[in-house]
N, C-alpha and C positions, 0 to 999 in steps of 0.2 A: 419852884413856882411860889411866888409870894401869896400869903393869905390875904384875902379881901373879904370884908364883912359887908353883906348886902341885906336889905330888907326883903323878906320872903313873901311879903304881902302880894296876893293874887298870882303868885308864880304857878300854882296848880290850876288856876282858872283862866289864865291868859293863853290865847292861841299863839304859838310861835310863828305861824305862817301869816296870819292877818291881824294879829294883835288884839282881837276882840276879847273882852273880859266879861264873863258871866258865870255865876256859880253853877248854872245848869249845864255848863260845858262838861262837868264831871258827871258822866252818866252813872258810873259806879265808882267804888273806891279805886279800882285799877284801870278804868277806861276813861280817856278824855275824848270827847267828840265836840268840835266847835259848831255851835249853832249857826254861825254866820257863813263859814266857808266849807264846813263838812270835814275838815281835817281830823283824822283819827289816829291815836297813838296811845301807848301805855302812859298812864298818868304820871308816874315817877319820871319817865324820860322827859315829858313835857316840862315838869317843874325844874328838873336839872338843867335843861336847855335854857329856860328863862332865867334861872339864877346865874348861869354862866354869861348870858347876854348882858345882865345887869352889872356883873363884876368886870367884864371886859367889853364895853360897848363898841369899841373900835376894832375888835378882833373878828376873826372869821365866824365866831359863834353868833355874831349879830345877825347873820343870815343862816339859820340852822338848816341842816339837811333834813328836808321833809319829803316824804314820799307817799305813795299810795298804799294805805294799810291793806287793801284787798290784794294788791300784788304781792305783798309780804306774805299774806296768808296762803296764797296760791304757791309761792315759792317754798313754803315750809310744809306743804301738804304731802305727808308720807304715804297716802293712799295710792299715789301714782306709781310707787315702786313696787 
């Protein structure tokens, strides 16, 4: 895979689902929560997704896989076992 250099500006502040940019989207260092659409995910994943979308705008990463954070938490809840 070829190396592509992209500007990382706002990649950790931009929602990959609705594209809203706001520094307050970073609730904590590790948590991203969009103020506009409510999308929640790990902050590093959001930044990596946005960087990939900038590097390959016509690739599948243009439409990142986004899901419901609460469903993920329920699926990984080990108290059920």
